[in-house]
DRENMARLUM-609954 format. One line per 2 residues: number of its first residue (from 1); their letters; for each residue z, y negated, x negated of N, C-alpha, C. Coordinates in steps of 0.001 Angstrom, whole numbers, m for minus. Layout:
<nodes>
NUM> A> Z:Y:X:Z:Y:X:Z:Y:X | ...
</nodes>
This chain:
<nodes>
1> XX> 259605:50237:m99960:260070:48920:m100376:260271:48868:m101888 | 260333:50015:m102530:260533:50053:m103958:259418:49346:m104715
3> XX> 258183:49579:m104271:257041:49091:m105017:256579:47699:m104574 | 257141:47186:m103509:256722:45874:m102991:256909:44781:m104040
5> XX> 258006:44836:m104770:258254:43834:m105805:257132:43842:m106839 | 256714:45015:m107281:255669:45126:m108299:254311:44675:m107747
7> XX> 254028:45019:m106504:252762:44639:m105889:252700:43129:m105730 | 253734:42533:m105159:253727:41079:m104959:253731:40324:m106283
9> XX> 254434:40864:m107260:254445:40237:m108578:253063:40279:m109215 | 252388:41409:m109102:251053:41515:m109685:250067:40580:m108977
11> XX> 250151:40464:m107652:249317:39498:m106928:249621:38072:m107376 | 250881:37771:m107543:251276:36433:m107983:250765:36119:m109376
13> XX> 250887:37052:m110292:250419:36849:m111664:248901:36696:m111680 | 248201:37544:m110930:246735:37457:m110882:246292:36114:m110305
15> XX> 246947:35651:m109251:246614:34356:m108656:246882:33227:m109639 | 247992:33295:m110338:248328:32273:m111328:247285:32223:m112443
17> XX> 246878:33377:m112938:245886:33442:m114021:244545:32873:m113550 | 244119:33234:m112353:242856:32737:m111825:242911:31227:m111644
19> XX> 244010:30702:m111126:244140:29247:m110956:244154:28535:m112308 | 244781:29134:m113296:244777:28536:m114638:243363:28511:m115211
21> XX> 242598:29574:m115023:241227:29609:m115514:240353:28568:m114806 | 240523:28421:m113505:239774:27411:m112765:240107:26019:m113280
23> XX> 241386:25741:m113472:241801:24429:m113985:241261:24191:m115380 | 241284:25194:m116225:240790:25066:m117600:239299:24750:m117610
25> XX> 238528:25470:m116814:237082:25231:m116757:236803:23830:m116216 | 237510:23425:m115185:237309:22103:m114583:237638:20991:m115585
27> XX> 238771:21104:m116254:239148:20082:m117237:238206:20067:m118434 | 237765:21231:m118884:236829:21299:m119986:235483:20689:m119598
29> XX> 235049:20907:m118375:233815:20309:m117894:233885:18798:m117869 | 235021:18267:m117451:235197:16808:m117469:235117:16278:m118892
31> XX> 235711:16989:m119823:235673:16573:m121226:234269:16597:m121793 | 233513:17663:m121464:232145:17754:m121975:231252:16671:m121374
33> XX> 231456:16335:m120080:230672:15249:m119478:230976:13923:m120139 | 232245:13716:m120502:232626:12487:m121193:231965:12432:m122568
35> XX> 231991:13545:m123306:231340:13606:m124614:229835:13350:m124492 | 229217:13940:m123477:227781:13765:m123272:227456:12320:m122943
37> XX> 228278:11686:m122121:228052:10279:m121781:228167:9396:m123016 | 229124:9695:m123887:229275:8928:m125130:228056:9104:m126036
39> XX> 227550:10327:m126137:226369:10576:m126964:225148:9855:m126396 | 224970:9916:m125079:223822:9251:m124474:223927:7732:m124620
41> XX> 225135:7197:m124561:225329:5752:m124728:225008:5324:m126156 | 225201:6232:m127115:224915:5886:m128508:223455:6104:m128876
43> XX> 222652:6616:m127946:221220:6732:m128198:220678:8142:m128235 | 221537:9143:m128268:221057:10517:m128266:220612:10891:m126866
45> XX> 219558:11661:m126772:219052:12100:m125479:219016:13620:m125423 | 219120:14143:m124222:219042:15587:m124028:217592:16048:m124099
47> XX> 217402:17272:m124545:216059:17834:m124588:215504:17993:m123185 | 216363:18188:m122194:215896:18388:m120828:215551:17071:m120131
49> XX> 215886:15943:m120757:215585:14651:m120151:214085:14387:m120229 | 213609:13546:m119331:212191:13204:m119315:211828:12468:m120598
51> XX> 210722:12829:m121234:210318:12128:m122456:209854:10711:m122119 | 210064:9799:m123055:209674:8419:m122816:208175:8238:m123028
53> XX> 207575:8998:m123941:206140:8926:m124190:205559:10295:m123877 | 204632:10336:m122937:204059:11608:m122563:202864:11908:m123450
55> XX> 202844:13107:m123990:201713:13535:m124816:200813:14396:m123945 | 199514:14354:m124167:198616:15167:m123353:198837:16656:m123621
57> XX> 198694:17438:m122588:198878:18884:m122723:197710:19460:m123513 | 197928:20636:m124069:196862:21298:m124850:195643:21514:m123964
59> XX> 194494:21195:m124492:193263:21428:m123776:192829:20263:m122904 | 193709:19319:m122679:193362:18156:m121875:192874:17039:m122762
61> XX> 191939:16245:m122272:191476:15086:m123000:190449:15406:m124053 | 189976:16617:m124123:188952:16963:m125116:187650:17283:m124448
</nodes>
């Protein structure tokens, strides 16, 4: 019973830290999505988005 306090405390601290990290990542993700939506609304586009004008691939059309 001597060590039970230390074991339970360490489990509690580890659980608290993991939950804090999960919350931090979740909240940061929401913030980045908001920033991205603002940028897209102002006219900036992501490189991964579909291009509006398609250019022919190399070797095609010749």
